[in-house]
FIKOLZA-1660 file (N, C-alpha, C; in steps of 0.1 Angstrom, whole numbers, plus 5000, padded with zeros to 4 digits):
% residues 146
   i   px   py   pz ch aa at
   1 5008 4805 4809  A  M  N
   1 5011 4807 4815  A  M CA
   1 5010 4823 4821  A  M  C
   2 4999 4825 4832  A  T  N
   2 4999 4840 4836  A  T CA
   2 5004 4839 4852  A  T  C
   3 5018 4851 4849  A  S  N
   3 5025 4855 4861  A  S CA
   3 5014 4858 4871  A  S  C
   4 5018 4855 4890  A  S  N
   4 5012 4862 4899  A  S CA
   4 5011 4880 4900  A  S  C
   5 5020 4880 4896  A  L  N
   5 5022 4894 4897  A  L CA
   5 5013 4900 4882  A  L  C
   6 5006 4899 4872  A  H  N
   6 5002 4906 4862  A  H CA
   6 4990 4909 4868  A  H  C
   7 4986 4923 4867  A  P  N
   7 4973 4930 4876  A  P CA
   7 4960 4921 4869  A  P  C
   8 4960 4917 4859  A  S  N
   8 4944 4912 4859  A  S CA
   8 4944 4900 4868  A  S  C
   9 4953 4892 4874  A  V  N
   9 4950 4882 4884  A  V CA
   9 4945 4883 4896  A  V  C
  10 4938 4884 4905  A  P  N
  10 4930 4894 4914  A  P CA
  10 4937 4887 4922  A  P  C
  11 4940 4896 4937  A  V  N
  11 4943 4896 4949  A  V CA
  11 4934 4896 4960  A  V  C
  12 4934 4881 4970  A  T  N
  12 4923 4883 4972  A  T CA
  12 4923 4881 4987  A  T  C
  13 4932 4882 4993  A  D  N
  13 4933 4889 5008  A  D CA
  13 4950 4889 5012  A  D  C
  14 4955 4891 5026  A  D  N
  14 4963 4893 5027  A  D CA
  14 4983 4891 5024  A  D  C
  15 4979 4872 5021  A  A  N
  15 4987 4867 5021  A  A CA
  15 4996 4870 5002  A  A  C
  16 4983 4873 4999  A  A  N
  16 4985 4875 4979  A  A CA
  16 4988 4888 4979  A  A  C
  17 4988 4898 4985  A  L  N
  17 4988 4908 4987  A  L CA
  17 5005 4911 4987  A  L  C
  18 5008 4909 5001  A  T  N
  18 5021 4905 5005  A  T CA
  18 5035 4898 4994  A  T  C
  19 5024 4889 4982  A  E  N
  19 5033 4882 4973  A  E CA
  19 5033 4891 4960  A  E  C
  20 5024 4902 4961  A  R  N
  20 5023 4912 4952  A  R CA
  20 5033 4923 4952  A  R  C
  21 5034 4926 4970  A  W  N
  21 5044 4939 4971  A  W CA
  21 5058 4933 4966  A  W  C
  22 5058 4915 4972  A  R  N
  22 5073 4913 4969  A  R CA
  22 5078 4908 4954  A  R  C
  23 5069 4906 4949  A  G  N
  23 5072 4909 4933  A  G CA
  23 5070 4923 4923  A  G  C
  24 5061 4929 4928  A  L  N
  24 5070 4946 4929  A  L CA
  24 5083 4955 4932  A  L  C
  25 5085 4949 4936  A  L  N
  25 5086 4961 4944  A  L CA
  25 5106 4945 4944  A  L  C
  26 5118 4955 4944  A  D  N
  26 5132 4950 4945  A  D CA
  26 5137 4945 4957  A  D  C
  27 5137 4936 4964  A  L  N
  27 5145 4930 4966  A  L CA
  27 5158 4931 4975  A  L  C
  28 5164 4930 4962  A  G  N
  28 5177 4923 4958  A  G CA
  28 5188 4930 4973  A  G  C
  29 5183 4940 4985  A  G  N
  29 5192 4945 4990  A  G CA
  29 5181 4962 4998  A  G  C
  30 5190 4969 5003  A  P  N
  30 5179 4982 5010  A  P CA
  30 5180 4990 5001  A  P  C
  31 5165 4993 5003  A  P  N
  31 5166 5005 4995  A  P CA
  31 5174 5018 4996  A  P  C
  32 5175 5024 4983  A  S  N
  32 5188 5040 4984  A  S CA
  32 5183 5053 4987  A  S  C
  33 5167 5053 4993  A  R  N
  33 5155 5059 4996  A  R CA
  33 5143 5051 5007  A  R  C
  34 5139 5067 5013  A  R  N
  34 5124 5062 5015  A  R CA
  34 5115 5065 5011  A  R  C
  35 5110 5055 5005  A  S  N
  35 5095 5058 4994  A  S CA
  35 5085 5049 5003  A  S  C
  36 5072 5059 4998  A  L  N
  36 5058 5053 5005  A  L CA
  36 5051 5052 4980  A  L  C
  37 5047 5038 4986  A  V  N
  37 5050 5030 4969  A  V CA
  37 5033 5032 4971  A  V  C
  38 5024 5037 4963  A  L  N
  38 5011 5033 4960  A  L CA
  38 5008 5025 4950  A  L  C
  39 5000 5015 4956  A  A  N
  39 4986 5006 4943  A  A CA
  39 4972 5005 4946  A  A  C
  40 4968 5004 4942  A  W  N
  40 4952 5002 4941  A  W CA
  40 4947 4991 4940  A  W  C
  41 4939 4989 4943  A  L  N
  41 4932 4971 4936  A  L CA
  41 4917 4972 4932  A  L  C
  42 4914 4969 4924  A  R  N
  42 4893 4970 4922  A  R CA
  42 4888 4954 4928  A  R  C
  43 4875 4963 4932  A  R  N
  43 4867 4952 4938  A  R CA
  43 4870 4936 4936  A  R  C
  44 4874 4937 4930  A  D  N
  44 4875 4920 4918  A  D CA
  44 4886 4914 4922  A  D  C
  45 4896 4927 4928  A  G  N
  45 4912 4922 4934  A  G CA
  45 4923 4924 4920  A  G  C
  46 4915 4928 4913  A  T  N
  46 4926 4930 4900  A  T CA
  46 4932 4948 4900  A  T  C
  47 4940 4949 4897  A  M  N
  47 4952 4958 4902  A  M CA
  47 4950 4966 4891  A  M  C
  48 4947 4984 4892  A  A  N
  48 4946 4998 4883  A  A CA
  48 4956 4996 4882  A  A  C
  49 4964 4999 4867  A  P  N
  49 4974 4997 4864  A  P CA
  49 4985 5011 4865  A  P  C
  50 4987 5014 4879  A  L  N
  50 4991 5024 4885  A  L CA
  50 4997 5015 4895  A  L  C
  51 5011 5026 4898  A  L  N
  51 5022 5020 4912  A  L CA
  51 5032 5033 4909  A  L  C
  52 5027 5047 4923  A  I  N
  52 5037 5056 4923  A  I CA
  52 5040 5059 4933  A  I  C
  53 5059 5054 4932  A  P  N
  53 5063 5052 4946  A  P CA
  53 5064 5072 4947  A  P  C
  54 5062 5075 4962  A  V  N
  54 5065 5090 4969  A  V CA
  54 5080 5087 4980  A  V  C
  55 5086 5093 4973  A  E  N
  55 5103 5097 4975  A  E CA
  55 5104 5104 4982  A  E  C
  56 5116 5098 4997  A  D  N
  56 5120 5112 5004  A  D CA
  56 5114 5109 5017  A  D  C
  57 5101 5099 5018  A  V  N
  57 5087 5103 5029  A  V CA
  57 5103 5103 5045  A  V  C
  58 5097 5106 5050  A  P  N
  58 5101 5113 5063  A  P CA
  58 5100 5101 5073  A  P  C
  59 5109 5098 5082  A  V  N
  59 5109 5088 5095  A  V CA
  59 5098 5089 5104  A  V  C
  60 5092 5102 5104  A  E  N
  60 5079 5110 5110  A  E CA
  60 5070 5109 5101  A  E  C
  61 5059 5100 5102  A  P  N
  61 5045 5099 5089  A  P CA
  61 5042 5116 5090  A  P  C
  62 5043 5119 5084  A  D  N
  62 5038 5139 5078  A  D CA
  62 5022 5133 5074  A  D  C
  63 5014 5136 5087  A  R  N
  63 4998 5133 5090  A  R CA
  63 4990 5146 5075  A  R  C
  64 5000 5156 5077  A  V  N
  64 4993 5164 5059  A  V CA
  64 4995 5158 5052  A  V  C
  65 5003 5157 5044  A  A  N
  65 5002 5144 5038  A  A CA
  65 5000 5134 5027  A  A  C
  66 4995 5128 5041  A  L  N
  66 4991 5117 5044  A  L CA
  66 4971 5119 5037  A  L  C
  67 4970 5130 5047  A  G  N
  67 4957 5129 5043  A  G CA
  67 4947 5133 5025  A  G  C
  68 4965 5141 5020  A  H  N
  68 4966 5150 5007  A  H CA
  68 4963 5136 4996  A  H  C
  69 4968 5118 5004  A  L  N
  69 4966 5107 5000  A  L CA
  69 4951 5106 4991  A  L  C
  70 4942 5111 5003  A  V  N
  70 4921 5116 4997  A  V CA
  70 4920 5114 4986  A  V  C
  71 4927 5132 4982  A  E  N
  71 4927 5138 4968  A  E CA
  71 4928 5126 4961  A  E  C
  72 4942 5120 4957  A  M  N
  72 4949 5114 4953  A  M CA
  72 4939 5100 4946  A  M  C
  73 4938 5093 4957  A  H  N
  73 4928 5084 4958  A  H CA
  73 4914 5087 4950  A  H  C
  74 4904 5097 4951  A  A  N
  74 4895 5098 4941  A  A CA
  74 4902 5107 4931  A  A  C
  75 4910 5109 4923  A  A  N
  75 4915 5112 4908  A  A CA
  75 4917 5097 4908  A  A  C
  76 4919 5087 4910  A  V  N
  76 4924 5074 4906  A  V CA
  76 4912 5067 4905  A  V  C
  77 4904 5069 4916  A  A  N
  77 4886 5064 4913  A  A CA
  77 4882 5070 4899  A  A  C
  78 4881 5083 4903  A  E  N
  78 4876 5085 4889  A  E CA
  78 4884 5082 4878  A  E  C
  79 4893 5084 4876  A  A  N
  79 4904 5078 4858  A  A CA
  79 4896 5059 4861  A  A  C
  80 4891 5053 4867  A  E  N
  80 4890 5038 4870  A  E CA
  80 4875 5040 4869  A  E  C
  81 4868 5052 4869  A  R  N
  81 4849 5051 4865  A  R CA
  81 4847 5049 4876  A  R  C
  82 4848 5044 4887  A  V  N
  82 4841 5042 4904  A  V CA
  82 4841 5051 4912  A  V  C
  83 4834 5047 4922  A  E  N
  83 4832 5050 4936  A  E CA
  83 4847 5050 4945  A  E  C
  84 4851 5056 4951  A  P  N
  84 4869 5059 4959  A  P CA
  84 4867 5047 4966  A  P  C
  85 4852 5043 4972  A  A  N
  85 4847 5030 4983  A  A CA
  85 4852 5014 4975  A  A  C
  86 4852 5019 4963  A  E  N
  86 4852 5007 4954  A  E CA
  86 4867 5003 4945  A  E  C
  87 4880 5013 4953  A  L  N
  87 4889 5008 4952  A  L CA
  87 4897 5003 4969  A  L  C
  88 4911 4997 4968  A  H  N
  88 4915 4993 4981  A  H CA
  88 4926 5006 4976  A  H  C
  89 4926 5011 4990  A  L  N
  89 4946 5015 4982  A  L CA
  89 4957 5014 4995  A  L  C
  90 4962 5001 4985  A  A  N
  90 4977 4992 4993  A  A CA
  90 4987 5002 4993  A  A  C
  91 4999 5005 4999  A  L  N
  91 5004 5010 5006  A  L CA
  91 5021 5003 5011  A  L  C
  92 5035 5009 5007  A  C  N
  92 5038 4997 5012  A  C CA
  92 5052 5011 5016  A  C  C
  93 5057 5013 5026  A  L  N
  93 5069 5022 5029  A  L CA
  93 5084 5011 5029  A  L  C
  94 5084 5014 5018  A  E  N
  94 5104 5009 5020  A  E CA
  94 5118 5021 5024  A  E  C
  95 5118 5011 5030  A  R  N
  95 5126 5019 5038  A  R CA
  95 5140 5011 5045  A  R  C
  96 5155 5013 5048  A  R  N
  96 5167 5010 5057  A  R CA
  96 5164 5004 5065  A  R  C
  97 5172 5002 5071  A  G  N
  97 5174 4995 5084  A  G CA
  97 5168 4976 5089  A  G  C
  98 5167 4976 5101  A  P  N
  98 5166 4966 5107  A  P CA
  98 5154 4953 5099  A  P  C
  99 5154 4947 5093  A  A  N
  99 5143 4935 5093  A  A CA
  99 5134 4934 5106  A  A  C
 100 5119 4932 5097  A  G  N
 100 5108 4931 5106  A  G CA
 100 5107 4946 5111  A  G  C
 101 5099 4948 5125  A  V  N
 101 5091 4965 5121  A  V CA
 101 5091 4970 5137  A  V  C
 102 5097 4977 5138  A  G  N
 102 5101 4991 5139  A  G CA
 102 5096 4998 5146  A  G  C
 103 5098 5006 5159  A  P  N
 103 5090 5019 5169  A  P CA
 103 5087 5027 5158  A  P  C
 104 5096 5032 5142  A  D  N
 104 5090 5042 5135  A  D CA
 104 5080 5038 5125  A  D  C
 105 5077 5024 5122  A  D  N
 105 5074 5018 5117  A  D CA
 105 5054 5014 5121  A  D  C
 106 5059 5016 5135  A  H  N
 106 5041 5015 5141  A  H CA
 106 5037 5032 5143  A  H  C
 107 5046 5037 5140  A  A  N
 107 5043 5047 5138  A  A CA
 107 5036 5053 5125  A  A  C
 108 5039 5052 5117  A  W  N
 108 5034 5053 5103  A  W CA
 108 5022 5041 5101  A  W  C
 109 5019 5030 5107  A  A  N
 109 5009 5022 5105  A  A CA
 109 4999 5030 5114  A  A  C
 110 5001 5032 5129  A  T  N
 110 4988 5044 5141  A  T CA
 110 4986 5053 5130  A  T  C
 111 4994 5061 5121  A  A  N
 111 4988 5076 5117  A  A CA
 111 4979 5067 5099  A  A  C
 112 4986 5060 5096  A  V  N
 112 4974 5055 5083  A  V CA
 112 4960 5052 5090  A  V  C
 113 4965 5045 5102  A  E  N
 113 4948 5040 5104  A  E CA
 113 4940 5049 5111  A  E  C
 114 4946 5057 5118  A  A  N
 114 4941 5067 5125  A  A CA
 114 4934 5081 5107  A  A  C
 115 4942 5084 5103  A  I  N
 115 4935 5095 5092  A  I CA
 115 4934 5088 5075  A  I  C
 116 4936 5081 5075  A  L  N
 116 4928 5074 5058  A  L CA
 116 4922 5065 5070  A  L  C
 117 4922 5056 5080  A  R  N
 117 4908 5049 5081  A  R CA
 117 4900 5058 5089  A  R  C
 118 4907 5065 5101  A  G  N
 118 4897 5067 5111  A  G CA
 118 4889 5078 5103  A  G  C
 119 4898 5086 5100  A  R  N
 119 4890 5103 5095  A  R CA
 119 4885 5100 5086  A  R  C
 120 4890 5099 5072  A  D  N
 120 4886 5093 5061  A  D CA
 120 4880 5081 5055  A  D  C
 121 4879 5072 5063  A  G  N
 121 4873 5059 5058  A  G CA
 121 4874 5048 5045  A  G  C
 122 4895 5059 5046  A  L  N
 122 4893 5044 5032  A  L CA
 122 4895 5030 5035  A  L  C
 123 4894 5020 5024  A  D  N
 123 4901 5011 5028  A  D CA
 123 4913 5007 5017  A  D  C
 124 4924 5006 5032  A  C  N
 124 4935 5006 5027  A  C CA
 124 4947 4999 5038  A  C  C
 125 4959 4995 5032  A  S  N
 125 4966 4986 5039  A  S CA
 125 4980 4996 5041  A  S  C
 126 4988 4988 5049  A  L  N
 126 5000 4991 5051  A  L CA
 126 5011 4980 5050  A  L  C
 127 5021 4981 5044  A  H  N
 127 5032 4969 5048  A  H CA
 127 5047 4976 5046  A  H  C
 128 5059 4970 5055  A  I  N
 128 5066 4978 5048  A  I CA
 128 5082 4966 5042  A  I  C
 129 5086 4965 5035  A  A  N
 129 5099 4966 5029  A  A CA
 129 5114 4973 5033  A  A  C
 130 5119 4962 5033  A  D  N
 130 5134 4965 5040  A  D CA
 130 5144 4961 5030  A  D  C
 131 5136 4960 5019  A  G  N
 131 5151 4951 5010  A  G CA
 131 5153 4939 5010  A  G  C
 132 5151 4931 5021  A  R  N
 132 5153 4922 5017  A  R CA
 132 5135 4915 5019  A  R  C
 133 5127 4914 5025  A  D  N
 133 5113 4908 5029  A  D CA
 133 5107 4921 5029  A  D  C
 134 5090 4921 5027  A  C  N
 134 5084 4929 5025  A  C CA
 134 5066 4919 5035  A  C  C
 135 5061 4926 5050  A  V  N
 135 5057 4922 5057  A  V CA
 135 5043 4936 5057  A  V  C
 136 5035 4929 5060  A  P  N
 136 5022 4935 5065  A  P CA
 136 5022 4940 5084  A  P  C
 137 5019 4953 5076  A  V  N
 137 5018 4958 5093  A  V CA
 137 5000 4959 5096  A  V  C
 138 5000 4970 5088  A  L  N
 138 4986 4972 5083  A  L CA
 138 4970 4965 5074  A  L  C
 139 4972 4950 5082  A  P  N
 139 4966 4943 5071  A  P CA
 139 4948 4953 5064  A  P  C
 140 4949 4947 5053  A  R  N
 140 4930 4955 5053  A  R CA
 140 4919 4947 5057  A  R  C
 141 4914 4953 5062  A  P  N
 141 4900 4951 5077  A  P CA
 141 4896 4937 5071  A  P  C
 142 4889 4937 5057  A  T  N
 142 4881 4929 5049  A  T CA
 142 4884 4928 5039  A  T  C
 143 4883 4915 5033  A  W  N
 143 4882 4915 5020  A  W CA
 143 4871 4909 5013  A  W  C
 144 4867 4918 5005  A  P  N
 144 4856 4907 4994  A  P CA
 144 4855 4904 4991  A  P  C
 145 4842 4891 4993  A  V  N
 145 4841 4881 4992  A  V CA
 145 4836 4875 4975  A  V  C
 146 4841 4868 4968  A  S  N
 146 4840 4871 4954  A  S CA
 146 4828 4858 4952  A  S  C
% end
């Protein structure tokens, strides 16, 4: 039996991506640090074998640091031997705090949308995890048709 967490099982929509994040993260209690976790999906929905936590991210989004994710995305694409446009950058902000999406989370979503999607044209999404649940804040704009 194949687990839905296995990287070879395709993620084909926002609900499946949310479930993937729930499986990848430890949702047994509040995280000890604020982290931005990065993962990449190939065009067919399978995951690249790379999960990178960026620890101790600030409450307010660091727009310069977000801009540097474009370089990291390009490096992952090169390692995968594909063009950057062929990968989806899935982001998950892990943080302590109340369940649901708060003003700080919306600020992160706005920054990701403005910088990564708007300025740099990356296909990306953002989820928020509080140690108990994981919710999409910035869903993927479109999913490839199988």
